[in-house]
mmCIF file of the C-alpha atoms, coordinates in Angstrom:
data_MODEL
# 
_entry.id   MODEL 
# 
loop_
_atom_site.group_PDB 
_atom_site.id 
_atom_site.type_symbol 
_atom_site.label_atom_id 
_atom_site.label_alt_id 
_atom_site.label_comp_id 
_atom_site.label_asym_id 
_atom_site.label_entity_id 
_atom_site.label_seq_id 
_atom_site.pdbx_PDB_ins_code 
_atom_site.Cartn_x 
_atom_site.Cartn_y 
_atom_site.Cartn_z 
_atom_site.occupancy 
_atom_site.B_iso_or_equiv 
_atom_site.pdbx_formal_charge 
_atom_site.auth_seq_id 
_atom_site.auth_comp_id 
_atom_site.auth_asym_id 
_atom_site.auth_atom_id 
_atom_site.pdbx_PDB_model_num 
ATOM 1   C CA . MET A 1 1   ? 0.000   0.000  0.000   1.00 0.00 ? 1   MET A CA 1 
ATOM 2   C CA . SER A 1 2   ? 1.234   3.460  -0.863  1.00 0.00 ? 2   SER A CA 1 
ATOM 3   C CA . ARG A 1 3   ? -0.208  5.758  1.797   1.00 0.00 ? 3   ARG A CA 1 
ATOM 4   C CA . HIS A 1 4   ? 0.072   9.538  1.474   1.00 0.00 ? 4   HIS A CA 1 
ATOM 5   C CA . VAL A 1 5   ? -1.004  12.362 3.783   1.00 0.00 ? 5   VAL A CA 1 
ATOM 6   C CA . LEU A 1 6   ? -2.010  15.564 1.991   1.00 0.00 ? 6   LEU A CA 1 
ATOM 7   C CA . SER A 1 7   ? -2.690  18.859 3.722   1.00 0.00 ? 7   SER A CA 1 
ATOM 8   C CA . LEU A 1 8   ? -4.792  21.242 1.649   1.00 0.00 ? 8   LEU A CA 1 
ATOM 9   C CA . LEU A 1 9   ? -5.227  24.894 2.521   1.00 0.00 ? 9   LEU A CA 1 
ATOM 10  C CA . VAL A 1 10  ? -8.556  25.951 1.026   1.00 0.00 ? 10  VAL A CA 1 
ATOM 11  C CA . GLU A 1 11  ? -11.024 28.805 1.039   1.00 0.00 ? 11  GLU A CA 1 
ATOM 12  C CA . ASP A 1 12  ? -13.944 28.035 3.326   1.00 0.00 ? 12  ASP A CA 1 
ATOM 13  C CA . LYS A 1 13  ? -16.635 27.756 0.641   1.00 0.00 ? 13  LYS A CA 1 
ATOM 14  C CA . PRO A 1 14  ? -19.756 25.560 0.423   1.00 0.00 ? 14  PRO A CA 1 
ATOM 15  C CA . GLY A 1 15  ? -19.336 22.501 -1.800  1.00 0.00 ? 15  GLY A CA 1 
ATOM 16  C CA . LEU A 1 16  ? -15.535 22.527 -1.900  1.00 0.00 ? 16  LEU A CA 1 
ATOM 17  C CA . LEU A 1 17  ? -15.174 19.380 0.194   1.00 0.00 ? 17  LEU A CA 1 
ATOM 18  C CA . THR A 1 18  ? -17.518 17.551 -2.179  1.00 0.00 ? 18  THR A CA 1 
ATOM 19  C CA . ARG A 1 19  ? -15.446 18.636 -5.183  1.00 0.00 ? 19  ARG A CA 1 
ATOM 20  C CA . VAL A 1 20  ? -12.189 17.574 -3.504  1.00 0.00 ? 20  VAL A CA 1 
ATOM 21  C CA . ALA A 1 21  ? -13.550 14.152 -2.484  1.00 0.00 ? 21  ALA A CA 1 
ATOM 22  C CA . GLY A 1 22  ? -15.071 13.725 -5.936  1.00 0.00 ? 22  GLY A CA 1 
ATOM 23  C CA . LEU A 1 23  ? -11.697 14.270 -7.586  1.00 0.00 ? 23  LEU A CA 1 
ATOM 24  C CA . PHE A 1 24  ? -10.243 11.360 -5.618  1.00 0.00 ? 24  PHE A CA 1 
ATOM 25  C CA . ALA A 1 25  ? -13.260 9.140  -6.275  1.00 0.00 ? 25  ALA A CA 1 
ATOM 26  C CA . ARG A 1 26  ? -13.319 9.766  -10.041 1.00 0.00 ? 26  ARG A CA 1 
ATOM 27  C CA . ARG A 1 27  ? -9.721  8.609  -10.286 1.00 0.00 ? 27  ARG A CA 1 
ATOM 28  C CA . GLY A 1 28  ? -10.255 5.463  -8.219  1.00 0.00 ? 28  GLY A CA 1 
ATOM 29  C CA . PHE A 1 29  ? -8.375  6.575  -5.101  1.00 0.00 ? 29  PHE A CA 1 
ATOM 30  C CA . ASN A 1 30  ? -9.551  5.283  -1.733  1.00 0.00 ? 30  ASN A CA 1 
ATOM 31  C CA . ILE A 1 31  ? -9.691  8.006  0.921   1.00 0.00 ? 31  ILE A CA 1 
ATOM 32  C CA . GLU A 1 32  ? -8.730  6.312  4.186   1.00 0.00 ? 32  GLU A CA 1 
ATOM 33  C CA . SER A 1 33  ? -9.153  9.378  6.348   1.00 0.00 ? 33  SER A CA 1 
ATOM 34  C CA . LEU A 1 34  ? -10.554 12.869 5.923   1.00 0.00 ? 34  LEU A CA 1 
ATOM 35  C CA . ALA A 1 35  ? -10.528 15.724 8.431   1.00 0.00 ? 35  ALA A CA 1 
ATOM 36  C CA . VAL A 1 36  ? -11.609 19.314 7.865   1.00 0.00 ? 36  VAL A CA 1 
ATOM 37  C CA . GLY A 1 37  ? -11.396 22.306 10.150  1.00 0.00 ? 37  GLY A CA 1 
ATOM 38  C CA . VAL A 1 38  ? -10.731 26.015 10.456  1.00 0.00 ? 38  VAL A CA 1 
ATOM 39  C CA . THR A 1 39  ? -7.214  27.444 10.455  1.00 0.00 ? 39  THR A CA 1 
ATOM 40  C CA . GLU A 1 40  ? -5.620  30.417 12.184  1.00 0.00 ? 40  GLU A CA 1 
ATOM 41  C CA . VAL A 1 41  ? -6.546  32.509 9.122   1.00 0.00 ? 41  VAL A CA 1 
ATOM 42  C CA . PRO A 1 42  ? -10.219 33.586 8.977   1.00 0.00 ? 42  PRO A CA 1 
ATOM 43  C CA . GLY A 1 43  ? -11.934 32.292 5.843   1.00 0.00 ? 43  GLY A CA 1 
ATOM 44  C CA . LEU A 1 44  ? -9.458  29.438 5.304   1.00 0.00 ? 44  LEU A CA 1 
ATOM 45  C CA . SER A 1 45  ? -9.832  25.774 6.193   1.00 0.00 ? 45  SER A CA 1 
ATOM 46  C CA . ARG A 1 46  ? -7.424  22.858 6.235   1.00 0.00 ? 46  ARG A CA 1 
ATOM 47  C CA . ILE A 1 47  ? -8.369  19.529 4.729   1.00 0.00 ? 47  ILE A CA 1 
ATOM 48  C CA . THR A 1 48  ? -6.176  16.601 5.772   1.00 0.00 ? 48  THR A CA 1 
ATOM 49  C CA . VAL A 1 49  ? -6.586  13.626 3.445   1.00 0.00 ? 49  VAL A CA 1 
ATOM 50  C CA . VAL A 1 50  ? -4.997  10.203 3.860   1.00 0.00 ? 50  VAL A CA 1 
ATOM 51  C CA . VAL A 1 51  ? -5.166  8.368  0.567   1.00 0.00 ? 51  VAL A CA 1 
ATOM 52  C CA . ASP A 1 52  ? -4.066  4.959  -0.697  1.00 0.00 ? 52  ASP A CA 1 
ATOM 53  C CA . VAL A 1 53  ? -2.566  5.382  -4.146  1.00 0.00 ? 53  VAL A CA 1 
ATOM 54  C CA . GLU A 1 54  ? -1.461  1.810  -4.823  1.00 0.00 ? 54  GLU A CA 1 
ATOM 55  C CA . GLY A 1 55  ? -0.455  1.678  -8.471  1.00 0.00 ? 55  GLY A CA 1 
ATOM 56  C CA . LEU A 1 56  ? -1.900  5.103  -9.276  1.00 0.00 ? 56  LEU A CA 1 
ATOM 57  C CA . PRO A 1 57  ? 0.011   8.361  -9.773  1.00 0.00 ? 57  PRO A CA 1 
ATOM 58  C CA . LEU A 1 58  ? -0.660  10.818 -6.932  1.00 0.00 ? 58  LEU A CA 1 
ATOM 59  C CA . GLU A 1 59  ? 0.760   13.654 -9.030  1.00 0.00 ? 59  GLU A CA 1 
ATOM 60  C CA . GLN A 1 60  ? -2.246  13.498 -11.368 1.00 0.00 ? 60  GLN A CA 1 
ATOM 61  C CA . VAL A 1 61  ? -4.663  14.197 -8.502  1.00 0.00 ? 61  VAL A CA 1 
ATOM 62  C CA . THR A 1 62  ? -2.561  16.974 -6.961  1.00 0.00 ? 62  THR A CA 1 
ATOM 63  C CA . LYS A 1 63  ? -2.450  18.747 -10.341 1.00 0.00 ? 63  LYS A CA 1 
ATOM 64  C CA . GLN A 1 64  ? -6.236  18.458 -10.615 1.00 0.00 ? 64  GLN A CA 1 
ATOM 65  C CA . LEU A 1 65  ? -6.656  19.741 -7.027  1.00 0.00 ? 65  LEU A CA 1 
ATOM 66  C CA . ASN A 1 66  ? -4.441  22.740 -7.784  1.00 0.00 ? 66  ASN A CA 1 
ATOM 67  C CA . LYS A 1 67  ? -6.786  23.625 -10.650 1.00 0.00 ? 67  LYS A CA 1 
ATOM 68  C CA . LEU A 1 68  ? -9.722  24.043 -8.248  1.00 0.00 ? 68  LEU A CA 1 
ATOM 69  C CA . ILE A 1 69  ? -10.097 27.772 -7.733  1.00 0.00 ? 69  ILE A CA 1 
ATOM 70  C CA . ASN A 1 70  ? -10.642 27.552 -3.957  1.00 0.00 ? 70  ASN A CA 1 
ATOM 71  C CA . VAL A 1 71  ? -7.565  25.373 -3.285  1.00 0.00 ? 71  VAL A CA 1 
ATOM 72  C CA . ILE A 1 72  ? -4.730  27.650 -2.176  1.00 0.00 ? 72  ILE A CA 1 
ATOM 73  C CA . LYS A 1 73  ? -1.932  25.224 -1.362  1.00 0.00 ? 73  LYS A CA 1 
ATOM 74  C CA . ILE A 1 74  ? -1.263  21.478 -1.191  1.00 0.00 ? 74  ILE A CA 1 
ATOM 75  C CA . VAL A 1 75  ? 1.517   19.939 0.883   1.00 0.00 ? 75  VAL A CA 1 
ATOM 76  C CA . GLU A 1 76  ? 2.352   16.250 1.205   1.00 0.00 ? 76  GLU A CA 1 
ATOM 77  C CA . LEU A 1 77  ? 3.352   15.451 4.782   1.00 0.00 ? 77  LEU A CA 1 
ATOM 78  C CA . ASP A 1 78  ? 5.551   12.438 5.442   1.00 0.00 ? 78  ASP A CA 1 
ATOM 79  C CA . ALA A 1 79  ? 5.693   10.881 8.895   1.00 0.00 ? 79  ALA A CA 1 
ATOM 80  C CA . ALA A 1 80  ? 9.276   11.995 9.593   1.00 0.00 ? 80  ALA A CA 1 
ATOM 81  C CA . SER A 1 81  ? 8.694   15.687 8.897   1.00 0.00 ? 81  SER A CA 1 
ATOM 82  C CA . SER A 1 82  ? 5.242   16.085 10.437  1.00 0.00 ? 82  SER A CA 1 
ATOM 83  C CA . VAL A 1 83  ? 3.241   15.508 13.592  1.00 0.00 ? 83  VAL A CA 1 
ATOM 84  C CA . GLN A 1 84  ? 0.321   13.180 12.887  1.00 0.00 ? 84  GLN A CA 1 
ATOM 85  C CA . ARG A 1 85  ? -2.404  12.348 15.409  1.00 0.00 ? 85  ARG A CA 1 
ATOM 86  C CA . GLU A 1 86  ? -5.755  10.600 15.611  1.00 0.00 ? 86  GLU A CA 1 
ATOM 87  C CA . HIS A 1 87  ? -8.493  11.064 18.186  1.00 0.00 ? 87  HIS A CA 1 
ATOM 88  C CA . VAL A 1 88  ? -10.746 8.220  19.325  1.00 0.00 ? 88  VAL A CA 1 
ATOM 89  C CA . LEU A 1 89  ? -13.689 7.855  21.686  1.00 0.00 ? 89  LEU A CA 1 
ATOM 90  C CA . VAL A 1 90  ? -14.450 4.239  22.560  1.00 0.00 ? 90  VAL A CA 1 
ATOM 91  C CA . LYS A 1 91  ? -17.159 2.838  24.811  1.00 0.00 ? 91  LYS A CA 1 
ATOM 92  C CA . VAL A 1 92  ? -15.995 -0.378 26.473  1.00 0.00 ? 92  VAL A CA 1 
ATOM 93  C CA . ARG A 1 93  ? -17.856 -2.917 28.587  1.00 0.00 ? 93  ARG A CA 1 
ATOM 94  C CA . ALA A 1 94  ? -16.630 -2.551 32.150  1.00 0.00 ? 94  ALA A CA 1 
ATOM 95  C CA . ASP A 1 95  ? -18.484 -4.287 34.944  1.00 0.00 ? 95  ASP A CA 1 
ATOM 96  C CA . ASN A 1 96  ? -17.211 -4.671 38.495  1.00 0.00 ? 96  ASN A CA 1 
ATOM 97  C CA . ALA A 1 97  ? -15.101 -7.698 37.548  1.00 0.00 ? 97  ALA A CA 1 
ATOM 98  C CA . SER A 1 98  ? -13.319 -6.123 34.572  1.00 0.00 ? 98  SER A CA 1 
ATOM 99  C CA . ARG A 1 99  ? -13.257 -2.403 35.447  1.00 0.00 ? 99  ARG A CA 1 
ATOM 100 C CA . SER A 1 100 ? -9.812  -2.425 37.124  1.00 0.00 ? 100 SER A CA 1 
ATOM 101 C CA . ASN A 1 101 ? -8.298  -4.277 34.138  1.00 0.00 ? 101 ASN A CA 1 
ATOM 102 C CA . VAL A 1 102 ? -9.828  -1.781 31.698  1.00 0.00 ? 102 VAL A CA 1 
ATOM 103 C CA . LEU A 1 103 ? -8.468  1.117  33.763  1.00 0.00 ? 103 LEU A CA 1 
ATOM 104 C CA . GLU A 1 104 ? -5.028  -0.505 33.758  1.00 0.00 ? 104 GLU A CA 1 
ATOM 105 C CA . VAL A 1 105 ? -5.028  -0.480 29.927  1.00 0.00 ? 105 VAL A CA 1 
ATOM 106 C CA . VAL A 1 106 ? -6.272  3.127  29.955  1.00 0.00 ? 106 VAL A CA 1 
ATOM 107 C CA . ASN A 1 107 ? -3.363  4.162  32.219  1.00 0.00 ? 107 ASN A CA 1 
ATOM 108 C CA . LEU A 1 108 ? -0.814  2.149  30.223  1.00 0.00 ? 108 LEU A CA 1 
ATOM 109 C CA . PHE A 1 109 ? -1.710  4.050  27.045  1.00 0.00 ? 109 PHE A CA 1 
ATOM 110 C CA . ARG A 1 110 ? -2.146  7.418  28.803  1.00 0.00 ? 110 ARG A CA 1 
ATOM 111 C CA . ALA A 1 111 ? -5.752  7.577  27.684  1.00 0.00 ? 111 ALA A CA 1 
ATOM 112 C CA . SER A 1 112 ? -8.531  9.288  29.650  1.00 0.00 ? 112 SER A CA 1 
ATOM 113 C CA . VAL A 1 113 ? -11.860 8.157  31.024  1.00 0.00 ? 113 VAL A CA 1 
ATOM 114 C CA . VAL A 1 114 ? -14.428 10.747 29.927  1.00 0.00 ? 114 VAL A CA 1 
ATOM 115 C CA . ASP A 1 115 ? -17.638 9.015  31.010  1.00 0.00 ? 115 ASP A CA 1 
ATOM 116 C CA . TYR A 1 116 ? -18.530 6.340  33.510  1.00 0.00 ? 116 TYR A CA 1 
ATOM 117 C CA . ALA A 1 117 ? -21.565 4.058  33.793  1.00 0.00 ? 117 ALA A CA 1 
ATOM 118 C CA . PRO A 1 118 ? -22.086 0.948  35.918  1.00 0.00 ? 118 PRO A CA 1 
ATOM 119 C CA . ASP A 1 119 ? -21.629 -1.317 32.880  1.00 0.00 ? 119 ASP A CA 1 
ATOM 120 C CA . ALA A 1 120 ? -19.364 0.742  30.575  1.00 0.00 ? 120 ALA A CA 1 
ATOM 121 C CA . ILE A 1 121 ? -16.632 3.356  30.358  1.00 0.00 ? 121 ILE A CA 1 
ATOM 122 C CA . VAL A 1 122 ? -16.063 5.885  27.572  1.00 0.00 ? 122 VAL A CA 1 
ATOM 123 C CA . ILE A 1 123 ? -12.361 6.348  26.919  1.00 0.00 ? 123 ILE A CA 1 
ATOM 124 C CA . GLU A 1 124 ? -10.609 9.081  24.931  1.00 0.00 ? 124 GLU A CA 1 
ATOM 125 C CA . ILE A 1 125 ? -7.213  8.467  23.364  1.00 0.00 ? 125 ILE A CA 1 
ATOM 126 C CA . THR A 1 126 ? -5.089  10.659 21.152  1.00 0.00 ? 126 THR A CA 1 
ATOM 127 C CA . GLY A 1 127 ? -1.900  9.611  19.409  1.00 0.00 ? 127 GLY A CA 1 
ATOM 128 C CA . ASP A 1 128 ? -0.263  8.432  16.244  1.00 0.00 ? 128 ASP A CA 1 
ATOM 129 C CA . SER A 1 129 ? -1.907  5.680  14.225  1.00 0.00 ? 129 SER A CA 1 
ATOM 130 C CA . GLY A 1 130 ? 0.279   2.965  15.750  1.00 0.00 ? 130 GLY A CA 1 
ATOM 131 C CA . LYS A 1 131 ? -0.570  3.917  19.330  1.00 0.00 ? 131 LYS A CA 1 
ATOM 132 C CA . VAL A 1 132 ? -4.292  4.123  18.584  1.00 0.00 ? 132 VAL A CA 1 
ATOM 133 C CA . ALA A 1 133 ? -4.269  0.732  16.817  1.00 0.00 ? 133 ALA A CA 1 
ATOM 134 C CA . ALA A 1 134 ? -2.350  -0.884 19.694  1.00 0.00 ? 134 ALA A CA 1 
ATOM 135 C CA . PHE A 1 135 ? -4.783  0.583  22.236  1.00 0.00 ? 135 PHE A CA 1 
ATOM 136 C CA . LEU A 1 136 ? -7.823  -0.669 20.325  1.00 0.00 ? 136 LEU A CA 1 
ATOM 137 C CA . LYS A 1 137 ? -6.284  -4.140 20.100  1.00 0.00 ? 137 LYS A CA 1 
ATOM 138 C CA . ALA A 1 138 ? -5.545  -4.135 23.860  1.00 0.00 ? 138 ALA A CA 1 
ATOM 139 C CA . ILE A 1 139 ? -9.048  -2.961 24.793  1.00 0.00 ? 139 ILE A CA 1 
ATOM 140 C CA . GLU A 1 140 ? -10.901 -5.249 22.350  1.00 0.00 ? 140 GLU A CA 1 
ATOM 141 C CA . PRO A 1 141 ? -11.068 -8.323 24.656  1.00 0.00 ? 141 PRO A CA 1 
ATOM 142 C CA . PHE A 1 142 ? -13.177 -6.336 27.139  1.00 0.00 ? 142 PHE A CA 1 
ATOM 143 C CA . GLY A 1 143 ? -15.845 -5.699 24.501  1.00 0.00 ? 143 GLY A CA 1 
ATOM 144 C CA . VAL A 1 144 ? -16.070 -2.540 22.426  1.00 0.00 ? 144 VAL A CA 1 
ATOM 145 C CA . LYS A 1 145 ? -19.665 -1.298 22.499  1.00 0.00 ? 145 LYS A CA 1 
ATOM 146 C CA . GLU A 1 146 ? -19.174 1.812  20.372  1.00 0.00 ? 146 GLU A CA 1 
ATOM 147 C CA . LEU A 1 147 ? -16.317 3.602  18.614  1.00 0.00 ? 147 LEU A CA 1 
ATOM 148 C CA . ALA A 1 148 ? -15.898 7.031  17.021  1.00 0.00 ? 148 ALA A CA 1 
ATOM 149 C CA . GLN A 1 149 ? -12.589 7.891  15.379  1.00 0.00 ? 149 GLN A CA 1 
ATOM 150 C CA . SER A 1 150 ? -11.508 11.186 13.844  1.00 0.00 ? 150 SER A CA 1 
ATOM 151 C CA . GLY A 1 151 ? -9.656  11.537 10.616  1.00 0.00 ? 151 GLY A CA 1 
ATOM 152 C CA . LEU A 1 152 ? -5.910  11.965 10.879  1.00 0.00 ? 152 LEU A CA 1 
ATOM 153 C CA . LEU A 1 153 ? -4.722  15.470 11.758  1.00 0.00 ? 153 LEU A CA 1 
ATOM 154 C CA . ALA A 1 154 ? -1.239  16.508 10.674  1.00 0.00 ? 154 ALA A CA 1 
ATOM 155 C CA . VAL A 1 155 ? 1.006   19.589 10.619  1.00 0.00 ? 155 VAL A CA 1 
ATOM 156 C CA . GLY A 1 156 ? 4.586   19.976 9.471   1.00 0.00 ? 156 GLY A CA 1 
ATOM 157 C CA . ARG A 1 157 ? 7.365   20.035 12.044  1.00 0.00 ? 157 ARG A CA 1 
ATOM 158 C CA . GLY A 1 158 ? 9.452   23.154 12.630  1.00 0.00 ? 158 GLY A CA 1 
ATOM 159 C CA . GLY A 1 159 ? 8.714   26.833 12.318  1.00 0.00 ? 159 GLY A CA 1 
ATOM 160 C CA . LYS A 1 160 ? 7.280   26.957 8.793   1.00 0.00 ? 160 LYS A CA 1 
ATOM 161 C CA . SER A 1 161 ? 3.542   27.116 8.286   1.00 0.00 ? 161 SER A CA 1 
ATOM 162 C CA . ILE A 1 162 ? 1.366   26.222 5.312   1.00 0.00 ? 162 ILE A CA 1 
ATOM 163 C CA . THR A 1 163 ? -0.398  29.584 5.783   1.00 0.00 ? 163 THR A CA 1 
ATOM 164 C CA . GLU A 1 164 ? 2.701   31.839 5.968   1.00 0.00 ? 164 GLU A CA 1 
ATOM 165 C CA . ARG A 1 165 ? 2.655   32.836 2.308   1.00 0.00 ? 165 ARG A CA 1 
ATOM 166 C CA . VAL A 1 166 ? -1.068  33.507 2.424   1.00 0.00 ? 166 VAL A CA 1 
ATOM 167 C CA . LEU A 1 167 ? -0.648  35.875 5.385   1.00 0.00 ? 167 LEU A CA 1 
ATOM 168 C CA . ARG A 1 168 ? 2.131   37.788 3.632   1.00 0.00 ? 168 ARG A CA 1 
ATOM 169 C CA . GLY A 1 169 ? -0.066  38.313 0.600   1.00 0.00 ? 169 GLY A CA 1 
# 
């Protein structure tokens, strides 16, 4: 699998996300993760896309994305030169017999309990993909009742910012 993380700086306009996702779909790319949110610049949003491009040229899609009028900048972020994190909420079965074991896993992974019920616990964990996957595997034997996982968020390491040129005009 050839996995790529793209960070797109875009104007915050209705329908743009649909056009971006459609570009990937029309070319047969599978979007593994998609996260969208505001940036430090009013009127601009960041779209973080994780895409599997096995056997397909990523360059073709980035050229097409650059042609979209509301796309300002596209940066590919590799794992070594960026900080990449996922956010997960997971509801786990936790009765009196298993609760201490569940909490031990929570502490081991530096996760947080965000809700408690007599028969379940809601746990929040943030980290890189490997940490999140390992946590979910460790917690699975207790019984996952519900899971919500964000798309990958990523920013480049160091002092440079994707929005610097935009701010300078």
